C-alpha positions in Angstrom: -120.6 68.5 -209.6 -117.4 70.4 -210.7 -114.7 68.6 -212.6 -112.4 66.6 -210.4 -109.0 65.1 -211.1 -109.2 61.5 -212.3 -108.1 59.3 -209.5 -108.0 55.5 -210.1 -111.1 53.8 -208.5 -112.3 57.1 -206.9 -115.5 58.9 -207.6 -117.0 62.1 -206.3 -120.6 62.8 -205.8 -123.1 65.3 -204.1 -124.6 64.9 -200.7 -127.3 62.2 -200.7 -129.1 63.4 -197.5 -129.7 61.5 -194.3 -128.7 58.3 -195.9 -125.1 59.5 -195.8 -125.1 59.9 -192.0 -124.0 56.4 -191.1 -121.0 56.6 -193.4 -120.1 60.1 -192.2 -120.2 58.8 -188.6 -117.9 55.8 -189.6 -115.5 58.0 -191.5 -115.1 60.6 -188.7 -114.5 57.9 -186.2 -111.9 56.3 -188.4 -110.2 59.7 -188.9 -110.2 60.3 -185.1 -108.7 56.9 -184.5 -106.0 57.5 -187.0 -105.0 60.7 -185.2 -105.0 59.1 -181.7 -108.3 60.8 -180.8 -110.9 58.9 -178.9 -113.8 60.5 -180.7 -116.6 58.1 -181.6 -119.2 59.7 -183.9 -122.8 58.4 -184.2 -125.6 58.9 -186.7 -127.5 60.8 -183.8 -124.5 63.1 -183.4 -124.4 63.8 -187.1 -128.1 64.4 -187.3 -128.1 66.9 -184.4 -125.4 69.0 -186.2 -126.2 68.5 -189.9 -130.0 68.8 -189.3 -129.4 72.4 -188.1 -126.7 73.8 -190.3 -126.2 77.7 -190.6 -124.8 79.4 -193.6 -124.1 76.1 -195.3 -126.2 74.5 -198.1 -125.1 70.8 -198.1 -126.4 70.4 -201.6 -123.8 72.7 -202.9 -121.3 73.0 -200.0 -120.6 69.3 -199.4 -118.9 66.7 -201.5 -118.6 62.9 -200.9 -115.9 60.6 -202.2 -116.3 57.0 -202.8 -113.7 54.2 -203.6 -115.2 51.3 -205.4 -118.7 52.3 -204.3 -117.8 52.7 -200.6 -117.8 56.1 -198.9 -114.2 56.9 -198.1 -114.5 60.6 -197.1 -116.2 63.9 -197.5 -115.7 67.6 -197.2 -117.9 70.5 -196.1 -117.6 74.3 -196.2 -119.6 77.2 -194.6 -119.1 80.7 -193.5 -119.5 82.8 -190.2 -119.2 86.4 -189.3 -117.0 87.0 -186.3 -118.4 89.5 -183.9 -116.4 92.8 -184.5 -114.0 90.9 -186.8 -113.6 89.3 -190.3 -115.9 87.2 -192.2 -114.7 83.6 -191.8 -114.8 80.9 -194.5 -114.4 77.5 -192.9 -113.9 74.0 -194.1 -113.4 70.4 -192.9 -112.2 67.3 -194.6 -112.5 63.8 -193.4 -110.9 60.8 -195.2 -110.8 57.3 -193.8 -107.1 56.4 -193.3 -107.7 53.1 -195.0 -108.0 55.0 -198.3 -105.0 57.3 -197.8 -102.3 57.8 -200.3 -104.6 58.1 -203.3 -104.6 62.0 -203.4 -108.2 62.1 -201.9 -107.4 64.5 -199.1 -105.4 67.0 -201.1 -108.2 66.9 -203.9 -110.9 67.7 -201.3 -108.7 70.4 -199.8 -108.5 72.2 -203.2 -112.3 71.7 -203.7 -113.0 73.4 -200.4 -110.7 76.3 -201.2 -112.4 76.8 -204.6 -115.9 76.6 -203.3 -115.2 79.0 -200.5 -113.8 81.5 -202.9 -117.0 81.2 -205.0 -119.1 82.0 -201.9 -116.8 84.9 -200.7 -117.0 86.5 -204.2 -120.7 87.1 -203.5 -120.0 88.9 -200.2 -119.3 92.6 -200.0 -117.4 92.8 -196.8 -113.8 94.3 -196.4 -112.2 91.6 -194.3 -112.3 87.9 -195.3 -110.2 85.0 -194.0 -110.1 81.2 -194.7 -110.0 79.2 -191.5 -109.6 75.5 -190.5 -108.3 73.5 -187.6 -106.2 70.4 -187.2 -105.3 67.8 -184.5 -101.6 68.5 -183.8 -100.9 64.8 -183.9 -101.7 64.8 -187.6 -98.3 65.9 -189.0 -99.2 65.3 -192.6 -102.3 67.5 -192.5 -100.6 70.1 -190.5 -97.8 70.3 -193.2 -100.5 70.4 -196.0 -102.2 73.4 -194.2 -98.9 75.3 -193.6 -97.7 74.6 -197.2 -101.0 76.2 -198.4 -100.1 79.4 -196.8 -102.1 79.1 -193.6 -100.6 80.5 -190.3 -101.5 79.3 -186.8 -103.6 81.9 -184.9 -104.9 80.2 -181.7 -104.8 76.9 -179.9 -107.2 74.5 -178.0 -106.7 71.4 -175.8 -108.5 68.5 -174.5 -107.9 68.0 -170.7 -108.6 65.0 -168.5 -108.8 64.8 -164.8 -107.8 61.2 -164.2 -109.6 60.9 -161.0 -112.9 62.1 -159.5 -111.3 61.8 -156.0 -109.5 64.4 -153.9 -111.8 67.3 -154.9 -111.1 70.6 -153.2 -113.7 72.1 -150.9 -115.1 75.1 -152.7 -118.5 76.3 -151.7 -120.8 78.5 -153.9 -120.2 82.2 -153.3 -123.0 84.0 -151.3 -125.8 85.2 -153.5 -126.2 82.3 -155.8 -127.9 78.9 -155.7 -128.0 75.8 -157.9 -131.5 74.9 -159.0 -132.8 71.8 -160.8 -133.0 72.5 -164.6 -136.5 72.7 -165.9 -137.5 72.4 -169.6 -139.0 75.9 -169.5 -135.6 77.3 -168.6 -133.7 75.9 -171.6 -133.8 79.0 -173.6 -132.7 81.2 -170.8 -129.8 78.9 -170.0 -128.7 78.8 -173.6 -128.9 82.5 -174.0 -126.9 83.1 -170.9 -124.1 80.8 -172.2 -124.1 82.7 -175.5 -123.9 86.0 -173.7 -121.1 84.8 -171.5 -118.9 83.9 -174.6 -119.5 87.0 -176.6 -116.1 88.4 -175.5 -114.2 85.2 -176.4 -111.9 84.8 -179.4 -113.7 84.1 -182.7 -117.3 84.5 -181.3 -120.0 84.2 -183.9 -123.6 85.4 -183.2 -125.7 82.3 -182.9 -129.2 82.0 -184.6 -132.3 79.9 -184.2 -130.6 76.9 -185.8 -127.9 76.9 -183.2 -130.6 76.8 -180.4 -132.2 73.8 -182.2 -128.8 72.1 -182.3 -128.3 72.7 -178.7 -131.6 71.1 -177.9 -131.0 68.1 -180.2 -127.5 67.2 -178.7 -128.0 63.4 -178.2 -126.3 63.3 -174.7 -128.3 66.1 -173.0 -129.1 65.0 -169.4 -130.6 67.9 -167.5 -130.1 66.2 -164.2 -126.3 66.4 -164.7 -126.3 70.2 -165.3 -125.2 72.6 -162.6 -126.8 75.9 -163.1 -126.4 78.7 -160.7 -129.0 81.5 -160.4 -129.0 84.9 -158.7 -131.7 87.6 -158.6 -130.8 88.7 -162.1 -130.9 85.2 -163.8 -128.3 82.7 -164.7 -125.0 83.4 -162.9 -123.0 80.5 -164.2 -123.3 77.0 -165.6 -121.7 73.7 -166.3 -123.6 71.5 -168.7 -122.1 68.0 -168.0 -122.8 65.0 -170.1 -121.9 61.3 -170.4 -120.9 60.0 -173.9 -122.0 56.5 -173.4 -121.0 55.3 -176.9 -117.4 56.5 -176.4 -117.3 55.0 -173.0 -118.5 51.6 -174.2 -116.0 51.7 -177.1 -113.0 52.6 -175.0 -114.0 50.5 -171.9 -114.0 53.6 -169.5 -116.4 55.6 -167.3 -115.7 59.2 -168.3 -117.9 62.3 -167.8 -117.5 65.6 -169.5 -117.7 68.9 -167.7 -118.4 71.2 -170.6 -120.1 74.4 -171.6 -118.6 76.1 -168.7 -119.5 79.8 -168.5 -119.9 82.6 -165.9 -121.9 85.8 -166.2 -119.6 88.8 -166.3 -121.0 90.1 -162.9 -119.7 86.9 -161.2 -116.3 86.4 -162.9 -113.3 85.9 -160.7 -115.4 85.3 -157.6 -114.9 81.5 -157.5 -118.3 80.6 -159.1 -117.0 78.5 -162.1 -114.6 76.6 -159.8 -117.5 75.8 -157.3 -119.7 74.6 -160.2 -117.1 72.4 -161.7 -116.4 70.8 -158.3 -120.1 70.2 -157.9 -120.3 68.8 -161.5 -117.4 66.4 -160.8 -119.2 65.1 -157.6 -122.4 64.6 -159.6 -120.6 62.5 -162.3 -118.8 60.6 -159.5 -122.2 59.8 -158.0 -123.2 58.3 -161.4 -120.2 56.0 -161.5 -117.8 58.0 -163.6 -114.1 57.6 -162.7 -112.6 60.5 -164.7 -113.8 63.7 -166.3 -112.7 65.7 -169.4 -113.3 69.0 -171.1 -112.1 71.0 -174.1 -110.7 74.5 -173.7 -109.3 77.4 -175.7 -105.9 77.6 -174.1 -105.8 81.4 -174.6 -109.2 82.0 -173.0 -109.2 85.6 -171.8 -110.7 84.7 -168.4 -108.0 82.2 -167.3 -110.0 79.1 -167.9 -107.0 77.0 -168.8 -105.2 77.9 -165.6 -108.4 77.2 -163.6 -108.8 73.7 -165.1 -105.1 72.9 -164.6 -105.4 74.0 -161.0 -108.3 71.6 -160.5 -106.2 68.7 -161.7 -107.1 68.5 -165.4 -104.1 67.5 -167.6 -103.6 68.1 -171.3 -104.1 64.9 -173.4 -104.4 66.4 -176.9 -104.0 69.8 -178.6 -105.5 71.5 -181.8 -104.3 74.5 -183.8 -106.6 76.9 -185.6 -105.1 78.3 -188.8 -106.1 81.3 -190.9 -105.2 82.8 -194.3 -106.3 86.1 -195.7 -108.6 85.7 -198.6 
């Protein structure tokens, strides 16, 4: 490990492997709660992501912090190549609020920056930027990011439709049909989703590890998905799920209408709206009483306005920041 500042009672160590997953889940959940976010992370969720990392070597690109022998936080860095854009050097940092005020967060922030500069120095590309994102409720972290020279570049929101009632009647357009999802269709469905997002802001070409991560998502329930097909393949999709752990923690019945995409040949023809309505009906039939999703608010295809028109309301916002490297 590199040299770290001496913080009283604080120690820094390398990643210990899967034995760290329970602590990572606990720390992420505590961070979210401190920001007023309902996220509840699990060991299964960590495993599905960290078991299929791309452009990140956790033995070198992850550092764990302990206070009196208990994991208090960690940081991780990685890089991506934006399609037609810069090479992006990204980092995250999670610190349990119970251990705040000790200088841990700012120390990890500096380590992330230094490690990313080491990685970037080995890359012969013309355009490099540092990137991170922040829950806008976290004023202290937002200030730290801005003081470090980062500027906001785009925004995202979490939206909730507080009821599954009063759905508009919106049939599928002619020429498509919803079919039950079969295991043998998984690759085709995933590839269709990737293709649909290629013209979105910040798109990164996805590799085999990304597909494995898609398969390993712990809340996959193919019977909830609404996938529309035409003669040329997947026309559009909504891959809904129910996060049972969060529902139990917060005493609610919420479904997520996520991974919404439409093939270019079907855009602005009402397909996405029809699939979302069908997805909400399916979740209601499973006993859910509200639905949620995440959205890039500057989506080029008008997704934010579509969701707002369907009754989804903003309950949280995030800002993505960048700084030239």
